[in-house]
Rosetta silent file (secondary structure, phi, psi, omega in degrees, C-alpha in Angstrom):
SEQUENCE: XXXXXXXXXXXXXXXXXXXXXXXXXXXXXXXXXXXXXXXXXXXXXXXXXXXXXXXXXXXXXXXXXXXXXXXXXXXXXXXXXXXXXXXXXXXXXXXXXXXXXXXXXXXXXXXXXX
SCORE:     score description
SCORE:     0.000 S_00000001
   1 L     0.000  143.996  177.944    0.427   13.730   35.093 S_00000001
   2 L   -74.768  125.404 -177.167   -2.686   12.169   36.610 S_00000001
   3 L   -75.637  -15.020 -177.222   -3.869    9.309   34.379 S_00000001
   4 L   -87.031   -9.073  179.858   -7.493    9.705   35.534 S_00000001
   5 L  -115.015  133.668  176.228   -7.902   13.202   34.094 S_00000001
   6 L   -70.473  157.232 -179.674   -7.784   14.117   30.389 S_00000001
   7 L   -65.730  -38.827  179.014   -5.328   16.779   29.296 S_00000001
   8 L  -119.647  148.050  176.964   -8.072   18.987   27.847 S_00000001
   9 L   -66.607  143.493 -178.596  -11.684   19.195   28.976 S_00000001
  10 L   -99.822  129.915 -179.168  -14.051   17.205   26.802 S_00000001
  11 L   -62.874  152.037 -179.274  -17.239   18.971   25.606 S_00000001
  12 H   -60.757  -36.644 -178.727  -20.566   17.515   26.766 S_00000001
  13 H   -64.011  -32.775  179.404  -21.650   16.833   23.172 S_00000001
  14 H   -66.816  -38.552  176.279  -18.583   14.630   22.683 S_00000001
  15 H   -63.314  -43.663  179.577  -19.569   12.544   25.700 S_00000001
  16 H   -61.850  -42.793  178.965  -23.071   12.129   24.328 S_00000001
  17 H   -65.993  -42.821  179.393  -21.787   11.054   20.903 S_00000001
  18 H   -59.926  -33.080  178.745  -19.286    8.617   22.458 S_00000001
  19 H   -82.151  -26.367 -178.159  -22.148    6.982   24.362 S_00000001
  20 H   -76.796  -34.159 -174.762  -24.479    7.015   21.344 S_00000001
  21 H   -59.744  -50.553  178.404  -22.147    5.258   18.898 S_00000001
  22 H   -65.057  -30.192  178.935  -22.146    1.817   20.639 S_00000001
  23 H   -70.463  -30.583  177.378  -25.896    2.125   21.193 S_00000001
  24 H   -77.805  -37.058 -179.337  -26.440    2.710   17.490 S_00000001
  25 H   -73.131  -29.309 -176.236  -24.103   -0.164   16.508 S_00000001
  26 H   -59.209  -48.649  178.254  -25.682   -2.670   18.895 S_00000001
  27 H   -60.039  -37.488  178.563  -29.010   -3.096   17.009 S_00000001
  28 H   -63.657  -42.397  178.467  -27.110   -3.563   13.749 S_00000001
  29 H   -63.645  -40.686 -176.681  -24.990   -6.273   15.397 S_00000001
  30 H   -74.156  -38.294 -178.359  -28.076   -7.976   16.851 S_00000001
  31 H   -81.003   -6.019  171.282  -30.274   -7.970   13.781 S_00000001
  32 H   -76.081  -28.186 -174.292  -27.406   -9.444   11.786 S_00000001
  33 H   -68.647  -37.246  179.840  -27.470  -12.598   13.940 S_00000001
  34 L   -65.150  -15.896  179.289  -30.906  -14.049   12.910 S_00000001
  35 L   -87.597    8.641  177.395  -29.725  -14.316    9.291 S_00000001
  36 L   -60.882  130.519 -178.880  -27.093  -16.855   10.251 S_00000001
  37 L    93.304   -1.712  179.623  -27.524  -19.756    7.858 S_00000001
  38 E  -125.333  146.556  176.101  -29.112  -17.605    5.143 S_00000001
  39 L   -89.170 -162.070  178.073  -27.517  -15.797    2.237 S_00000001
  40 H   -65.572  141.751 -178.122  -28.591  -12.514    0.761 S_00000001
  41 H    73.610   16.965  177.741  -32.361  -12.306    0.360 S_00000001
  42 H    61.785   20.680  173.675  -32.777  -14.923    3.114 S_00000001
  43 L   -73.857  141.899 -178.098  -32.071  -17.744    0.631 S_00000001
  44 E   -66.101  142.727  177.406  -30.696  -20.824    2.362 S_00000001
  45 L   -84.304  131.364  179.472  -26.959  -21.320    2.132 S_00000001
  46 L   -90.758  -39.343 -173.776  -25.973  -24.613    0.528 S_00000001
  47 L  -117.395  144.710  174.440  -22.205  -24.551    1.041 S_00000001
  48 L    55.875   50.121  178.060  -19.997  -23.570    3.961 S_00000001
  49 H   -65.939  -30.879 -178.778  -22.605  -22.575    6.561 S_00000001
  50 H   -65.385  -42.534  177.216  -20.052  -22.869    9.386 S_00000001
  51 H   -62.950  -37.184  178.236  -17.795  -20.294    7.748 S_00000001
  52 H   -66.340  -43.330  179.805  -20.791  -17.990    7.275 S_00000001
  53 H   -62.045  -46.442  179.269  -21.814  -18.349   10.925 S_00000001
  54 H   -62.719  -39.377 -179.971  -18.309  -17.574   12.125 S_00000001
  55 H   -63.318  -46.588 -176.851  -18.110  -14.578    9.720 S_00000001
  56 H   -64.886  -45.376 -179.389  -21.438  -13.090   10.939 S_00000001
  57 H   -66.056  -45.404  178.376  -20.615  -13.522   14.609 S_00000001
  58 H   -61.273  -43.129  178.548  -17.068  -12.169   14.189 S_00000001
  59 H   -60.867  -43.018  178.907  -18.341   -9.196   12.188 S_00000001
  60 H   -63.744  -44.588 -177.890  -20.918   -8.399   14.860 S_00000001
  61 H   -67.301  -45.633  179.417  -18.423   -8.641   17.715 S_00000001
  62 H   -64.711  -35.436  177.813  -15.728   -6.592   15.904 S_00000001
  63 H   -64.180  -42.001  179.865  -18.269   -3.929   14.933 S_00000001
  64 H   -69.719  -37.988  177.638  -19.314   -3.477   18.560 S_00000001
  65 H   -62.188  -45.168  179.352  -15.672   -3.415   19.735 S_00000001
  66 H   -61.671  -37.847  178.114  -14.870   -0.740   17.160 S_00000001
  67 H   -66.847  -38.886  178.871  -17.877    1.290   18.358 S_00000001
  68 H   -68.302  -26.354  179.976  -16.735    0.979   21.972 S_00000001
  69 H   -65.012  -15.571  176.089  -13.256    2.233   21.087 S_00000001
  70 H   -62.026  -21.670  177.114  -14.887    5.652   20.583 S_00000001
  71 H   -63.771  -26.958  178.277  -14.785    6.015   24.374 S_00000001
  72 H   -62.894  -19.001  178.824  -11.037    6.421   24.023 S_00000001
  73 H   -79.944  -19.996 -179.471  -11.657    9.791   22.418 S_00000001
  74 L  -119.247   -0.666  179.207  -13.369   11.163   25.520 S_00000001
  75 L  -109.663  156.094  179.532  -11.665    9.210   28.280 S_00000001
  76 H   -61.224  -28.350 -179.352   -8.180    9.682   29.691 S_00000001
  77 H   -71.100   -4.533  171.865   -7.127    6.223   28.514 S_00000001
  78 H   -82.324  -15.689  179.614   -7.335    7.567   24.985 S_00000001
  79 L  -107.147  -38.473 -177.689   -4.419    9.887   25.813 S_00000001
  80 E  -131.806  142.232  177.963   -2.417    7.837   28.338 S_00000001
  81 L   -66.196  132.538 -179.432   -2.172    4.089   28.864 S_00000001
  82 L   -59.454  156.880 -176.675   -4.059    3.073   32.073 S_00000001
  83 L   -63.002  -26.280 -175.584   -2.055    2.182   35.203 S_00000001
  84 L   -79.592   -7.837  179.384   -3.103   -1.487   35.085 S_00000001
  85 L   -83.038  119.336 -178.445   -1.314   -2.143   31.740 S_00000001
  86 L   -64.365  144.311  175.657    2.127   -3.666   32.485 S_00000001
  87 L    62.878  -14.993  178.953    5.245   -1.842   31.205 S_00000001
  88 L  -113.332   -1.359 -173.860    3.157    0.810   29.385 S_00000001
  89 L   -55.183  127.996  176.405    1.329    2.372   32.336 S_00000001
  90 L    82.450   -7.423  179.146    1.137    6.155   32.145 S_00000001
  91 L   -75.879  149.663  179.737    2.828    6.438   28.762 S_00000001
  92 E   -69.937  138.278  176.962    1.271    8.691   26.129 S_00000001
  93 L   -81.947  122.036 -179.056   -0.731    6.941   23.410 S_00000001
  94 L   -67.401  141.324  178.572    0.770    7.913   20.032 S_00000001
  95 H   -56.210  -29.195  179.157   -1.739    9.487   17.615 S_00000001
  96 H   -61.375  -32.688  178.207   -0.803    6.897   15.001 S_00000001
  97 H   -62.690  -44.759  179.495   -2.345    4.192   17.171 S_00000001
  98 H   -66.661  -39.670 -178.701   -5.664    6.023   17.162 S_00000001
  99 H   -67.140  -43.605 -179.168   -5.483    6.753   13.432 S_00000001
 100 H   -67.780  -39.972  177.802   -4.724    3.149   12.491 S_00000001
 101 H   -62.028  -45.218  179.742   -7.469    1.862   14.810 S_00000001
 102 H   -63.697  -42.396 -179.303  -10.006    4.271   13.308 S_00000001
 103 H   -67.140  -41.232 -177.720   -8.990    3.394    9.745 S_00000001
 104 H   -67.185  -34.936 -179.834   -9.088   -0.358   10.445 S_00000001
 105 H   -72.529  -17.526  178.430  -12.559   -0.142   11.967 S_00000001
 106 H   -94.964   -5.727 -178.275  -13.879    1.523    8.826 S_00000001
 107 L   -82.095  131.272  177.102  -12.446   -1.034    6.382 S_00000001
 108 L  -117.407  144.509  177.964  -14.884   -3.566    5.036 S_00000001
 109 L   -67.938  146.986  177.799  -13.861   -6.656    3.037 S_00000001
 110 L   -68.706  140.961 -179.576  -14.585   -6.547   -0.680 S_00000001
 111 L   -66.536  141.180  176.873  -17.617   -8.637   -1.681 S_00000001
 112 L   -94.222  137.045  178.186  -16.748  -11.931   -3.373 S_00000001
 113 L  -105.745  134.042 -178.957  -18.538  -12.731   -6.581 S_00000001
 114 L   -82.004    0.000    0.000  -19.196  -16.340   -7.424 S_00000001
């Protein structure tokens, strides 16, 4: 099978949605960054600001990566591993990989109460 073509044709609306998801997630990731160093309600953080900065940046990056993974639903590499991946090139992507990835991208850590 040709790795550059999907097995089934993808509807145009699915392409539009796949391109819209990262564009919707990007502003959320960007407006989260100016609050680095502030707690909820923009109150200054007294303890562990470095951990907070790392958390906010990591959350923003992972959110955008999860949004970009939606392209795998409309691209051939969502069905078959691309040719440039060693030892896995051309193999079918198991549905469980997509299910676990989707579930993990929707999980949020529980809020900690002081």
